[in-house]
C-alpha positions in Angstrom: 68.6 19.9 -1.4 65.7 21.7 0.2 63.9 21.7 -3.1 64.3 17.9 -3.5 63.1 17.5 0.1 60.0 19.6 -0.5 59.2 17.6 -3.7 59.6 14.3 -1.8 57.3 15.6 1.0 54.8 16.7 -1.5 54.8 13.3 -3.2 54.3 11.6 0.1 51.4 13.9 1.1 49.8 13.4 -2.3 50.2 9.6 -2.0 48.7 9.5 1.4 45.8 11.7 0.3 45.2 9.5 -2.7 45.4 6.4 -0.7 43.0 7.7 1.9 40.5 8.5 -0.9 40.9 5.1 -2.4 40.4 3.4 1.0 37.5 5.7 1.7 35.8 4.3 -1.4 35.7 0.9 0.2 32.4 0.2 2.1 32.8 -0.5 5.7 30.5 -1.9 8.4 29.3 0.9 10.7 28.2 -1.4 13.4 30.6 -1.8 16.3 31.0 -5.5 17.0 31.4 -6.9 20.5 34.5 -9.0 21.2 32.6 -11.5 23.3 29.5 -13.5 22.6 26.3 -11.5 22.9 22.9 -12.7 24.0 19.9 -12.4 21.7 16.3 -13.8 21.7 15.1 -16.5 19.3 13.5 -14.1 16.8 16.3 -11.6 16.7 16.3 -9.4 13.6 19.7 -8.0 12.6 20.2 -4.7 10.8 23.7 -4.1 9.5 24.5 -0.6 8.3 27.3 0.3 5.8 29.1 3.5 5.0 28.3 3.3 1.2 25.4 2.1 -1.0 25.8 -1.6 -1.7 25.6 -3.4 -5.0 22.4 -5.5 -4.6 24.0 -8.3 -6.8 26.7 -8.8 -4.3 24.3 -9.5 -1.5 24.1 -13.3 -1.4 24.0 -16.1 1.0 27.8 -16.4 0.5 28.6 -12.8 1.3 26.5 -12.3 4.4 25.1 -15.2 6.3 24.7 -16.9 9.8 25.9 -20.3 10.7 25.3 -22.4 13.9 28.1 -24.0 15.9 28.2 -26.9 13.4 28.8 -24.6 10.5 25.3 -25.1 9.1 24.0 -22.0 7.3 20.7 -20.7 8.6 17.7 -19.9 6.5 17.6 -16.2 7.0 16.0 -13.6 4.7 18.0 -10.7 3.4 16.6 -7.4 2.4 18.3 -4.1 1.3 16.9 -0.8 2.6 15.7 1.8 0.2 18.8 4.0 0.6 21.0 0.9 -0.2 23.0 1.2 3.0 21.3 -1.2 5.4 20.9 -5.0 5.2 18.2 -6.6 7.3 18.5 -10.2 8.2 15.2 -11.8 9.3 15.5 -14.9 11.5 14.5 -18.4 10.3 10.7 -18.9 10.3 11.1 -21.1 13.5 13.5 -18.6 15.0 17.1 -19.3 16.2 17.4 -22.5 18.2 18.2 -21.8 21.9 19.7 -25.3 22.1 22.5 -24.4 19.7 25.8 -23.8 21.4 26.2 -20.5 19.5 25.7 -18.8 16.1 28.0 -16.6 14.1 27.0 -13.8 11.7 29.6 -13.5 8.9 30.1 -10.5 6.5 32.6 -11.4 3.8 34.8 -9.1 1.7 32.9 -10.2 -1.4 30.2 -7.7 -0.5 30.6 -4.7 -2.7 29.5 -1.1 -3.0 27.9 0.4 -6.1 31.3 1.8 -7.0 32.6 -1.8 -7.4 34.9 -1.6 -4.3 34.8 -4.6 -2.0 34.2 -4.5 1.8 37.2 -3.0 3.6 37.5 -5.9 5.9 35.4 -9.0 6.8 33.4 -9.0 10.0 31.8 -11.5 12.2 29.7 -11.5 15.4 29.2 -14.5 17.6 26.0 -14.8 19.6 24.1 -17.2 21.8 20.3 -17.5 21.9 18.1 -17.6 25.0 14.4 -18.2 25.2 14.1 -16.2 28.4 15.6 -12.9 29.4 19.1 -13.4 30.8 19.7 -12.9 34.5 22.3 -10.5 35.9 23.1 -13.0 38.7 26.1 -11.3 40.3 27.6 -8.0 41.4 30.4 -8.5 38.9 28.1 -9.0 35.9 26.0 -5.9 36.8 29.1 -3.8 37.2 30.3 -5.1 33.8 27.0 -4.1 32.2 27.2 -0.6 33.7 30.9 0.0 32.8 30.2 -1.1 29.2 27.3 1.2 28.9 29.3 4.1 30.3 32.1 3.5 27.9 29.6 3.4 25.0 28.0 6.7 26.2 31.4 8.5 26.2 32.6 7.0 23.0 29.5 7.2 20.8 26.7 9.3 22.2 28.3 12.2 24.0 25.3 12.6 26.3 23.9 11.2 29.5 22.2 7.8 29.5 19.5 9.0 31.8 15.9 8.5 30.7 16.7 7.3 27.2 13.3 6.1 26.3 11.4 6.1 29.6 8.4 8.4 29.6 6.5 9.3 32.7 2.8 9.0 33.2 1.0 12.2 32.2 -2.1 11.5 34.2 -3.5 9.5 31.4 -3.0 6.7 28.9 -4.8 6.1 25.6 -8.1 4.4 25.1 -8.4 1.8 22.4 -11.3 -0.5 22.8 -13.4 0.8 25.6 -17.0 1.9 24.9 -16.4 5.5 26.0 -14.6 8.0 28.1 -16.2 8.5 31.5 -19.1 6.4 30.3 -22.2 5.8 32.5 -22.2 2.8 34.9 -24.3 1.5 37.7 -26.9 4.0 38.8 -25.4 6.8 36.7 -22.0 8.2 37.2 -19.0 8.6 35.0 -15.9 6.5 35.4 -12.3 6.6 34.1 -11.8 6.1 30.4 -9.9 2.8 30.3 -8.1 1.4 27.2 -9.2 -2.1 27.9 -12.4 -3.1 29.6 -11.7 -4.5 33.0 -8.2 -2.9 33.2 -8.5 0.2 35.3 -6.1 3.1 34.9 -5.1 5.7 37.5 -6.4 9.2 37.2 -6.5 12.4 39.2 -10.2 12.0 39.9 -12.3 9.0 40.9 -16.0 8.9 41.9 -18.3 6.3 43.4 -21.7 7.9 42.8 -21.8 9.9 46.0 -18.2 11.1 46.6 -15.6 12.7 44.4 -12.0 11.8 45.2 -9.6 14.4 43.8 -5.8 14.9 43.8 -5.3 18.6 44.2 -2.3 20.8 45.3 -0.3 18.0 46.9 -3.3 16.6 48.8 -6.3 14.3 48.3 -9.8 15.9 48.7 -12.9 13.8 49.5 -16.0 15.7 48.6 -19.6 14.6 49.3 -21.2 15.5 46.0 -24.8 14.3 46.7 -27.1 16.1 47.2 -25.8 18.9 45.0 -27.2 21.6 47.1 -25.4 20.4 50.1 -21.9 19.6 48.8 -19.2 19.6 51.4 -15.6 18.6 52.0 -16.0 15.4 53.8 -12.3 14.7 54.4 -8.8 15.4 53.1 -5.4 13.6 53.2 -2.4 15.9 53.7 1.2 15.1 53.0 4.6 16.4 53.9 7.0 17.7 51.2 8.6 14.3 51.0 5.5 12.9 49.1 3.6 14.3 46.1 0.4 12.5 45.1 -0.3 12.4 41.4 -3.1 9.8 40.7 -5.5 7.5 42.5 -7.5 4.3 42.3 -10.7 3.4 44.0 -11.4 -0.2 44.9 -14.4 -1.1 47.1 -13.7 0.8 50.3 -10.1 1.4 49.6 -8.3 4.4 48.1 -4.9 3.9 46.5 -2.8 7.1 46.2 0.2 7.0 43.8 2.8 9.6 43.8 6.5 10.6 44.1 8.6 10.1 47.2 11.7 12.2 47.8 14.0 11.9 50.7 17.4 13.3 51.4 19.8 10.7 52.7 23.1 11.4 54.3 23.7 7.9 55.6 22.1 4.5 55.6 20.8 3.4 58.9 22.7 0.5 60.3 19.7 -1.5 61.2 18.3 -1.6 57.6 18.2 -4.7 55.6 20.4 -3.0 53.0 23.2 -2.2 55.5 23.2 -5.8 56.8 23.8 -7.4 53.5 25.9 -4.7 51.8 27.9 -1.7 53.1 28.1 0.0 49.8 27.8 3.8 49.3 24.4 5.3 48.5 23.6 8.7 46.8 22.6 11.6 49.0 18.9 11.5 47.8 16.3 8.9 47.2 13.5 9.3 44.7 10.8 6.7 44.6 7.3 5.8 43.4 4.9 5.1 46.2 1.4 3.6 46.5 -0.3 4.4 49.7 -3.5 2.4 50.5 -6.2 3.9 52.7 -9.3 2.4 54.4 -12.3 4.7 53.6 -14.6 3.4 56.3 -14.4 6.8 57.9 -14.2 9.3 55.0 -13.6 12.1 57.4 -10.5 10.4 58.6 -9.1 7.9 56.1 -6.6 5.5 57.7 -3.4 4.5 55.9 -3.1 0.7 55.9 -0.2 0.1 53.5 2.8 1.7 51.9 4.5 0.2 48.9 7.6 2.0 47.6 10.0 1.3 44.7 12.9 3.4 43.8 12.6 5.4 40.6 10.2 7.7 38.7 6.6 6.7 38.2 5.9 5.5 34.7 2.4 4.1 34.8 0.1 1.7 36.6 -2.9 -0.5 36.1 -5.5 -2.2 38.3 -7.2 -5.6 37.5 -9.7 -6.4 40.1 -8.0 -6.4 43.5 -4.5 -6.3 42.0 -2.4 -3.1 41.5 0.5 -3.1 39.0 2.9 -0.3 39.6 5.7 0.5 37.1 8.7 2.7 37.7 11.9 3.6 36.0 15.1 3.9 38.1 18.2 5.6 36.7 21.3 5.1 39.0 23.7 8.0 39.0 26.3 6.4 36.8 28.5 9.4 36.9 28.7 9.2 40.7 29.4 5.5 40.3 32.3 6.4 38.1 33.8 8.3 41.0 32.5 6.1 43.8 33.0 2.5 42.6 31.3 1.1 45.7 28.0 2.9 45.1 25.0 0.6 45.1 23.6 0.1 41.6 20.5 -1.9 42.4 17.0 -0.4 43.1 15.5 -0.4 46.5 12.0 -1.1 47.6 9.9 -1.5 50.7 6.4 -2.8 51.6 4.8 -2.2 55.0 3.0 -5.5 54.4 6.3 -7.3 54.6 7.4 -5.8 57.9 6.1 -3.6 60.6 8.3 -0.7 59.9 8.6 -1.2 56.1 12.3 -1.0 56.0 14.2 -0.7 52.7 15.3 -3.8 50.9 17.5 -4.1 47.8 16.7 -6.3 44.8 18.8 -9.4 44.6 21.2 -9.9 41.7 19.4 -13.2 40.9 16.1 -11.3 40.5 17.4 -8.8 38.0 16.9 -9.7 34.3 18.1 -7.5 31.4 16.9 -6.8 27.9 19.8 -7.8 25.6 18.9 -5.2 23.0 18.8 -2.3 25.4 22.2 -0.8 26.2 20.8 1.4 29.0 21.5 1.7 32.6 17.9 2.3 33.6 15.7 -0.2 35.4 12.1 -1.0 34.8 10.5 -2.3 38.0 7.0 -3.7 38.2 5.5 -4.1 41.6 2.3 -6.2 41.9 0.2 -6.5 45.0 -3.3 -7.4 46.2 -5.7 -5.1 47.9 -7.5 -8.1 49.4 -4.3 -9.5 51.0 -3.0 -6.7 53.2 -0.3 -8.9 54.8 1.1 -10.4 51.6 4.2 -8.6 50.4 4.3 -7.1 46.9 5.8 -9.1 44.1 8.7 -7.4 42.3 9.8 -8.0 38.7 13.0 -6.1 37.8 14.5 -5.6 34.4 17.7 -3.7 33.4 16.5 -1.7 30.4 14.0 1.0 30.0 10.5 0.5 28.6 9.1 3.7 27.2 5.6 2.5 26.4 3.3 0.0 28.0 0.1 -1.8 27.0 -1.8 -4.1 29.2 -4.7 -6.5 28.6 -6.4 -8.7 31.2 -3.9 -11.4 30.6 -0.7 -9.9 29.3 1.5 -6.9 29.6 3.6 -5.6 26.7 6.6 -3.4 27.2 8.1 -1.4 24.3 11.9 -0.8 24.5 13.8 1.3 22.0 16.5 -0.9 20.3 19.7 1.0 19.8 21.7 -2.2 19.6 20.1 -3.2 16.3 22.7 -0.8 15.0 25.3 -2.2 17.5 27.3 0.9 18.2 26.1 3.5 15.7 26.2 6.9 17.3 22.8 8.2 18.6 23.0 11.3 16.4 23.1 9.0 13.4 20.2 6.9 14.7 17.2 9.1 15.3 14.7 6.3 14.5 15.6 3.1 16.2 13.5 0.0 16.0 11.5 -1.2 19.0 11.6 -4.4 20.9 8.3 -5.7 22.3 8.5 -7.8 25.4 5.4 -9.8 26.4 4.7 -10.8 30.0 1.8 -12.9 31.2 -0.2 -11.6 34.2 -1.5 -13.9 36.8 -2.7 -12.1 39.9 0.6 -10.7 41.4 2.9 -12.8 39.2 4.4 -11.2 36.1 6.2 -13.7 33.9 8.2 -13.2 30.7 6.7 -15.0 27.6 8.3 -13.8 24.4 9.7 -10.9 22.4 9.8 -9.5 18.9 11.4 -6.5 17.2 9.2 -4.1 15.2 10.5 -1.7 12.6 10.3 1.9 13.8 9.1 3.7 16.9 5.8 3.6 18.8 3.9 6.8 19.5 2.1 5.7 22.7 0.0 2.9 24.1 -2.7 3.8 21.5 -0.3 2.2 19.0 -0.7 -1.2 20.6 -3.5 -3.7 21.0 -4.4 -7.3 21.7 -7.3 -8.9 19.9 -8.2 -12.6 19.9 -4.7 -13.5 21.1 -3.0 -11.4 18.4 -0.8 -8.5 19.2 -1.1 -5.6 16.8 1.1 -2.5 16.6 1.5 0.6 14.4 4.9 2.3 14.1 6.7 5.2 12.3 10.1 4.5 10.8 12.3 7.4 10.0 11.8 11.2 10.2 9.5 13.4 8.3 12.3 15.9 7.5 14.6 13.2 6.0 14.3 13.5 2.2 16.9 10.7 1.6 15.1 8.2 3.8 11.5 9.6 4.3 9.5 8.3 7.1 6.9 5.5 6.6 4.2 4.1 8.8 3.6 0.4 9.3 1.2 -2.1 10.9 2.4 -5.5 12.2 0.3 -8.3 13.5 1.7 -11.2 15.6 0.5 -14.5 17.1 0.6 -15.4 20.8 4.3 -16.3 20.5 5.0 -12.9 18.9 5.7 -14.5 15.5 4.7 -12.3 12.7 1.4 -13.1 10.9 1.0 -10.1 8.7 2.0 -6.6 7.9 1.0 -3.4 6.1 4.0 -1.2 5.3 4.8 2.2 3.8 1.6 4.1 4.7 1.9 7.9 4.1 5.5 8.3 3.2 7.1 11.4 4.6 4.5 11.6 7.4 4.2 10.3 11.0 1.5 8.7 13.1 -0.4 11.2 15.3 -3.1 8.8 16.6 -4.5 5.3 16.2 -7.5 3.4 17.3 -8.0 -0.4 17.3 -11.7 -1.4 17.2 -11.8 -5.2 16.8 -11.3 -6.0 13.2 -11.0 -2.4 12.1 -8.0 -0.2 12.7 -7.9 3.6 12.3 -4.6 5.4 11.9 -4.1 9.2 11.5 -0.8 10.4 10.0 0.2 14.0 9.3 2.7 16.4 7.8 0.6 19.0 5.9 -2.8 17.3 5.8 -4.5 14.6 7.9 -4.9 11.3 6.2 -7.3 9.0 8.1 -6.7 5.4 7.1 -9.4 2.7 7.6 -7.7 -0.7 7.8 -9.3 -4.1 7.7 -7.6 -6.6 10.0 -10.2 -9.4 9.8 -7.5 -11.6 8.2 -4.4 -11.1 10.4 -2.2 -12.4 7.7 -3.3 -9.9 5.1 -4.4 -6.6 6.6 -5.4 -4.1 4.0 -6.4 -0.4 3.6 -10.1 -0.1 2.9 -10.3 3.6 2.5 -8.5 6.9 3.1 -9.6 10.5 3.8 -7.3 13.5 3.5 -8.4 16.7 5.3 -6.7 19.8 6.8 -5.5 19.5 10.4 -4.8 16.4 12.5 -6.3 14.3 15.3 -4.3 13.5 18.4 -7.1 11.3 19.9 -9.7 9.2 18.3 -12.8 8.2 20.2 -15.4 5.7 19.1 -19.1 6.8 18.9 -20.4 3.6 17.3 -19.3 1.0 14.8 -19.7 3.5 11.9 -18.7 6.8 13.5 -15.5 7.9 15.3 -14.7 11.3 16.8 -11.4 12.9 16.3 -9.9 15.5 18.7 -6.9 17.5 17.5 -6.1 20.8 15.8 -6.9 22.7 12.7 -3.8 23.7 10.6 -2.9 26.5 8.2 -0.3 26.0 5.4 1.7 29.1 4.7 3.7 28.9 1.5 7.4 29.5 1.9 8.9 32.8 0.6 12.1 30.9 -0.4 12.0 28.9 -3.6 12.3 25.1 -3.1 11.5 25.3 0.7 8.6 23.4 2.2 5.6 25.5 3.4 5.2 26.4 7.0 2.4 24.5 8.8 0.8 26.5 11.6 -1.3 24.8 14.3 -4.6 26.6 14.7 -7.6 26.1 17.0 -8.8 22.9 18.6 -10.6 20.8 16.0 -13.3 18.2 16.6 -14.4 16.0 13.7 -17.1 13.3 13.3 -15.9 10.7 10.8 -18.5 8.6 9.1 -17.0 5.2 8.1 -20.3 3.6 7.0 -18.7 3.2 3.6 -15.2 2.0 4.6 -13.9 2.6 1.1 -14.9 6.3 1.3 -14.7 7.6 4.8 -16.1 11.2 5.3 -15.6 14.0 7.7 -19.3 14.5 8.3 -19.2 17.4 10.8 -16.4 19.7 12.1 -16.1 22.1 15.0 -13.2 24.6 15.4 -12.7 26.2 18.9 -10.6 29.3 19.0 -7.5 30.2 17.0 -3.8 29.7 17.2 -2.7 29.1 20.8 -5.9 27.3 21.8 -5.3 24.0 23.5 -7.0 21.3 25.5 -5.7 18.7 27.9 -7.2 16.1 25.6 -4.2 16.8 23.3 -2.2 14.6 25.6 -4.7 13.3 28.2 -7.7 11.5 26.9 -9.1 11.2 30.4 -10.0 14.9 30.2 -12.9 14.0 27.9 -16.3 13.4 29.4 -18.5 11.3 27.0 -22.1 10.4 27.9 -23.3 8.2 25.1 -26.9 7.9 26.4 -27.4 11.6 26.5 -25.4 12.3 23.3 -23.3 14.7 25.3 -19.6 15.3 25.7 -17.4 17.9 27.3 -13.8 18.9 27.2 -11.7 21.5 29.1 -10.2 24.1 26.8 -8.2 27.3 26.9 -9.2 29.6 24.1 -6.9 32.1 22.3 -7.3 34.2 19.2 -4.8 36.0 17.0 -4.3 39.7 17.7 -5.2 41.7 14.6 -2.3 43.3 12.9 0.3 40.9 14.4 1.8 37.8 13.0 2.3 35.6 16.1 0.6 37.4 19.1 -2.5 35.8 20.6 -5.0 37.1 23.2 -6.6 35.0 25.9 -10.4 34.6 25.6 -11.7 31.8 27.8 -10.8 28.8 30.1 -13.3 26.3 31.1 -15.3 23.4 29.7 -17.2 23.3 26.5 -20.3 21.1 26.6 -21.6 19.7 23.3 -24.6 17.7 22.1 -23.7 15.3 19.3 -26.4 14.4 16.8 -25.6 12.2 13.8 -27.9 14.4 11.7 -27.2 17.9 13.1 -23.6 17.5 14.2 -21.9 19.3 17.1 -24.2 21.7 19.0 -22.6 23.8 21.7 -24.8 23.6 24.8 -22.9 25.5 27.4 -19.5 27.0 28.4 -18.7 26.4 32.1 -15.9 28.5 33.6 -14.5 29.1 37.1 -12.7 32.3 36.0 -14.0 35.5 37.5 -16.3 37.5 35.3 -14.4 40.2 33.4 -11.0 38.5 33.8 -10.0 37.9 30.2 -6.4 38.9 30.2 -4.7 35.7 31.3 -5.3 32.2 32.5 -5.6 31.7 36.2 -4.3 28.3 37.1 -6.3 28.0 40.3 -9.6 28.6 38.3 -8.7 26.4 35.4 -11.2 23.5 35.0 -9.3 20.2 34.3 -12.1 17.7 34.6 -15.9 17.4 34.1 -17.6 14.3 35.5 -21.2 13.5 36.2 -23.4 11.8 38.8 -27.0 11.2 37.9 -28.4 14.2 36.1 -25.7 16.6 37.2 -22.4 17.7 35.7 -19.5 18.5 38.1 -16.7 20.8 36.9 -13.5 20.6 38.9 -10.7 23.1 39.3 -8.1 23.8 42.0 -10.3 26.5 43.5 -13.7 24.8 43.6 -16.3 22.2 42.3 -19.5 23.4 40.7 -22.6 21.3 40.0 -24.8 22.0 37.0 -28.2 20.5 35.9 -27.3 18.4 32.9 -30.3 19.5 30.8 -30.3 23.3 31.5 -26.7 23.7 32.8 -28.0 25.8 35.6 -25.7 26.1 38.6 -27.2 24.0 41.4 -24.3 23.7 43.9 -20.8 24.8 44.6 -18.0 24.1 47.1 -14.9 26.3 47.3 -11.5 25.2 48.4 -9.8 28.6 48.0 
């Protein structure tokens, strides 16, 4: 009896095992479909991922298609990915019609895998189309969005939703079409390197030809720099621990100080606007982005005349004329919300221009829009205000969804948002390279208005990767990962019209590599990719519908930053590299980053670009702030001079990975198109003989110029040097 029972159990187990194998051979849709209608934009691109490679012959307009509410099939374009597991559905040329009641995406069981097995079950997703970003509108809708995101985080990602995609300002942005970093203006002083002419970017240092304004050690220093022999600290602005300044703007006789605010909060004051309209629970701390405006009429004692504060971490900012645009990212504590259901989820803000005491306000539900393709619980808040209208309250634009990169022209702002919903529910660990949604907003003084959106394939490195030229938006992306042998990375260029409808593209550049830097210079585009060598691509974009590669140069090392010298020469700043063959058969070689590398590229012959001159500073371990902060570069085109801060290290002989510190300070070069890079001087604030380690207080972070003098700035002092002889002419110590 027992023997028969064991045999029967064995048969059942084998049957179940066999059935599971057979069922597992059926392809299934990996996307998690929503039960309700979802909201998309008119040019939504769908990406459907499957568990198995598909049979291309089974992909037809009858097996996967989209119909409108009348049942009419839409003219979508279908494409199968290289690995055979993802179908991309491009929208109709005119986009999906927002006037249609709804659309439905159908995937039929007639879709087959390469093994001949049909789809495990048919799927469909209903969606509605909106031309503008949808509005949250109510407390119930906002809570629904948060609860859905929390459930998705627990079910699929297994990690916190905080800061998924938002990147904070690192004291710099990239420069794409400006004529030079810290270039001469007016009677001869350097200015901030700006990506777009007329769009100023915040920095740690600003100068006006006579005074140097500097953020240092939690305070702002105002130094009278002229005459150099009589430099003195004219004034300073000190702050309590609740505020930490990071960057500044200078506009006429006003100084704008941007920084982080932090305040412990045990209870909400009853007299606040928030408490009056809502008695909800607030977290015990309040982190904010603040812009403090000062009147500089008396530089010895600057007077604060305004305080604009928005909840969240500082992302970036811009200034166009008198208008400041401040961008923050706010991440509500959703795990506290899970325990305290009455916790306020909306961001707070205040503006002393709107009330005498600048009391906190909360953003109305009707004023919160959300990005349909961003399943995040972060807010992007844009505050715009005028420095010429001190009593006009800042205008706030609030979006639920985190933008991780921003590009701004004089007329438009472009926000890049990682699109995890293109895979609708695929776990994050299976989706290392999401696509990116670009949202375009028009800028009109203090009004920021949504215009259109598009989805680009891949991810964006930084704002260097975006550009606007003659009304066309251009962007370069990397899709995939360099270590993925099944789906190797590729790099792409996309060009769009004013409505963000695609005009042209250039795909599959440098397979297996990723973008390290890019430079848009009118009709030419320069892109640097890297894995083991540095290909520099020269791209012609004169015909936006048919961009093409004109030439390519492969050299050791890579450039993190490209800076234009003239129309035929471009300077690359990055690192040299050393390729060490692997000791294990079949394994890729090890690529070691070496010293700082400066290259002059000659693109006179676009079909054959050349690395005309090269300069290597130091060995492995050497670094410069220019690796991540282009504003650290001083470039004086008229003098043929440039300078960069650098920390120099060299390998210790007889060791494999140990380095010794050699120097910290500024290298000053003369650049001659015939002679190349000529080192003119090394400026340092480190004490003579101290070559054992870097001293932060003596580390030079900026070099600027006024007239014929270079000024080197560190936390401990400012030194002034004759520009031709580099002789020390003046000094002021802070420590």
